[in-house]
N, C-alpha and C positions, 0 to 999 in steps of 0.2 A: 633505525627503529627508535621508538620512544621507550624509556624506562624510568621508573620512579626510584631515585637514589637518595641516600642519606649523607649529608655532610657532617663530618666529625666536629664536635663530640656528640652530636645527636640533639634531638628536640624536634617537636612537630613543625616548628617554623623553619627547620633546616632540611625539610623534604623538598625535593624539586624534581621536575620531569626533565630529563636530559636526553640527548641523542647518543646512541651507542651503535657500534657496528654489529651487523648480523654475522655470526660465525658459522661457517659450513661445518657439518658433522664429520668427525673423523671416525676411525675404526671403533666399532662398539658404541657409537653415539647416535642419537636422533635429534632432529631439529623440530621443535614444537611451536606452532603459532598459538601462543597463550591467549585465551579468550576471557578468562575470569580468574579471580583470586578471592580469598576470604580472610577476614581478620581473626587473629587469635591473640590472647594475652601476651604470648611470647613475642609476636610481631610488635605489639605496643611497647613492650619492654626494650626491644632493640631500637625502635624509633625514638623513644624519649631519652635514650642514652643509658638506661639502667643496665642493659647488657651491651657492653662496648663491642663495636665492630669496626671494620676498616673504613676509612674515608672513601666516600663514593660508592658504598655497597648498594647494590640493587636489593630492594626490600622484599619481604613477604615469603613465607615458607610454603604456602598452599597455592596451587595453580592447576588449571585444567585447560585443555585445548586439543588441537588436532595435529597429527604428525604430517609435516610437509616435506621432510627429507630424511633419509636413513644413510648411515655410514656403512662401511664394509663390515661383513661378519654379523650384521644384525638380522636375526631371524624372528625375534619375538614381536616385532612391530613392523607395520607397513604404512606407506603413505595413505592418509585418510583415516587412520585409527584415531579414536577419541581416547585421550589419556588424561591421567591426573598424576600429580607429583607424589613423591615419597618424602616424609619428614626426615628420615635417616637413610640416605641413599646407600650407606655402607653396611646397613643392618639387614641382611637377607633373611636370616632365621637364627634360631638358637638363643642363648642368653645374651643380654646386653653386655657391652664392654666399652672401654674408653675409645678404642679405635672405631667401633661400630657407631658411636655417637657423633663422630666427626662429620663435618660437611653439610650440616643443616642449611637448606636454602634460606637466604635472607639474613643469615647470622654468620656462620663460618664458611659459607659459600654464596655465590651469587643467587639472588632470589627470583621469584616468579612474577614480580611486578614489571614485566617487560613484554613487549609485543612478540618477541621471539626468544626462545631459550634453547640452547644447544648443550646437551649433557649426556652422560652415559645412560644406557638403558636402565640401570639400577635406580635412576632418579625418577622413574615413572612406572605406573602400572596401567592397565586398561581401566577405563571408567565404567561404571555400571551401565548396562544397556538401557536406553531410554531416558537417561538423565540429561538435563541441560548442562551447559558448561558451568554455569553458576552453581547448580546443585552439586556437581562433581567436585567443584573447588571447595566445598564446605567439608569434605571428608578426610583429607590426609592427616590432619592434626586432631580436630575435635572428635570426629566420629570414631577414628581408630583408637583414640584414648579411651572412649567409652566402651568400645568393643573389647579391648584388652582388659579393662578393669572388670567387666562383668563376665565375659565369656571365657577369657583365658585364665585370669587370676582367681576371681571369685567362683567361677564355674557354676553360675546360677542354673536352676532347673525349674520346670513348671511347678507352680505352687509356692515358690519362694517369695519373700517380700523384700523389695529393694527400696532404699531411701535415697532420693536425689535432692540436691540443694540448689535452689535458684533456677534461673531461666536462661543461662548462657548456653552456648553450643554444646559443650560436653554433656551438661545435665539433660538437655532435651534429647540428644541422641541416646543417652543412657535410659531415659524413660521409654523411648521408642523400641530400643533393643530388648529391654526387660519385658515390655508388653508382648512383643513378637515371640519371646521365649516362653510365654505363659506365666510370667510372674505378676505379682501384685505390686503396685507402685505407690509409695507415699512421697509427695513432693512439697517443697517449701518455697515461700516467697514472702516479701513484706508488702506486696501489692495485691489488693483484692482483684483488680482487673487481670493481673498475671495469673493469679490462682485460678480464676475462671478459665483462662486459656489453657492452663495445665490440665484441668478437668476435661476440656474439649479434646486435648491431645491424648487422653487416656488415663491420666492419673486417677487411681481409685480413691485416694484420700489426699487432702491438702492441709497444710498448716501455715498460718501466718506467724512467722517467727518474731515479728515486731510486737504482736499481741500476746504471743506465747514464748517468752524468753527461755523457758525450760522445754523447748520443743523436742528434745531427745526423749524426755519422759512421756510427752504426748504421743510421739511416734510409737513408743513401746506399748502404751495403753491401747493404741489403735490395732495392735496385733494380739490383743487379749492378754497382754502382759508377758508374752513370750519374747518379743524383740524381733528386730528385722534381721534378715539373713546377710544382707550386703548393703554397704553405704558407698556412694561415690562422693568423696569428701573433697570439696574445692576450696574451702576457706582457710584451713590451717589452724593456727593457735586459738582463734576466737570461736571456732565452731567444732573443733575436734572433741572437746569434752562432751558436747551434746550428742555428737555422732556415736561416741563410746556408750553413752547412756542409752541410746536407742537400740543397741545391738542385743541379740540373743546370746546365750552362752555358746561360744565357739563361732561367733559371727566374723565377718570379713569386712575390713575397711580398705578401700583403694584411695590412697592419698594422691590426688592429681593436681592440687593447686595450693597456693599460699596467698590468697587474696587478702587475708587479714594480717599478714606479716610472716616473717621467716623463723621466728622462735617464740616460745611461750610455754606456759605450764601444761602438763599432761596429767590427767588423773590416773597415775600408774597403778594404784591399787585396784581400781575398778577394772582397768585393762587386763591385768593378769588374773584377777578373780574370775572374770568372765571368759578367760582363755581365748581372747580375741587374736585375730591375725590382721596385721596391717602391712600393706605392700605399697611402696612408692611406685608411681606409674609415670613414665615419660613416653607417651605415644606408644608406638609398637613397631614391629618389624615389617619388612616388605611381604614376607610370607603371610603374616597375619592380615595385612591389607588385602591380599588376594582372597583369603577366607571371608573377610568382611564384604567384599564386593559380591561374592557369590550369594551371601546371605541377603544382601540388599536386593539383589535381582529376584531372589526367591520370595521375599516378603513384601516387596513393593513399598518399602518405607520411603517417604519423601522428606528431605531436609526442610527445616523451618528457616526461611530467610526473612529477616527483619527489613533491611533496607539495602539498596544497591547504589553504589557511587561509580563515577568514572575514574580512570587512572590519574587524571590531574586533580582529583578531589580526595586523594588519599589522606592528607592531613585532616580534612573535614570528616572523613570516615572515622579516623582515630578519635577525633573529638566527640563524635557520636558514641563511640565505644566507651570513652572516658566518662560520659554522662550516666552510663549504666541504666539507661531507660529502654534498651533494646530487648527484644524477645527473640532468641535464636541467633542466627548468624548474620553478620554484616558482610556484604560482598562488594567486589569491584567487577565491572564488566568493561572490556575494552577490545 
């Protein structure tokens, strides 16, 4: 089979497509013919060497395909089932722990950028009915992160106001989940064209943060001065202050990214004065993925896919991601 691997110490020029042996499934394992994958910032950080991994690692955390063989004692899956990967194969449910975090595909375990993947049943769940392989491949990291941020941690309800930042995969899924839950959504971008697309996707209000550097204050004004109930915060130090400024008294911030850096100043006085809650989010559990799949099937949400590349175009796909001109998810199909 073909697989996209990374040569140590990393870098987009060190991605290559190599031949690997197909492994038969053992007890408790299934073999999946992977048909699609999708890019996340985590994958980019592995590929460029920011997150070190083993020499020759098969890349990509997300994948979707169909089951072609099952090992002994497997009851949850059958040949022909359409499945998608889990970001944390060892996290079935309950609180996160170091042990449950281990084994992420494309990082601490072999990834999904391969024509065939053989892994324990915990490495997959069923894909939503009616989804294409590419659509299903967008879900395990970005969609589940947004789901946990809003539904599990912030526990949004109809009538709440949610603030989402930018137009990456997590932010767009957060917008879609919030609207499906009956919430009002305020979305930000520095692009007029992207702001228009955010409106088309359901955003009730949009803010151009390049034109409104105090966009947190603007977001609060858009709620009549009350403040937003929940923020899906992707930026980190350069945006966190504005997210805090946007929140209502007792609001919730889900910190899911550090696109602007890993450390910086936090307006602590405003944070405690407003009695805010902030929770760090690293994707979610397999049980939460099951819940999300049922919700997707009930609501008919369709992932937003920007561009699709082939397996041998993975480096090109990462460069497209690097340019930050995409709207939604970047996929591979093979």
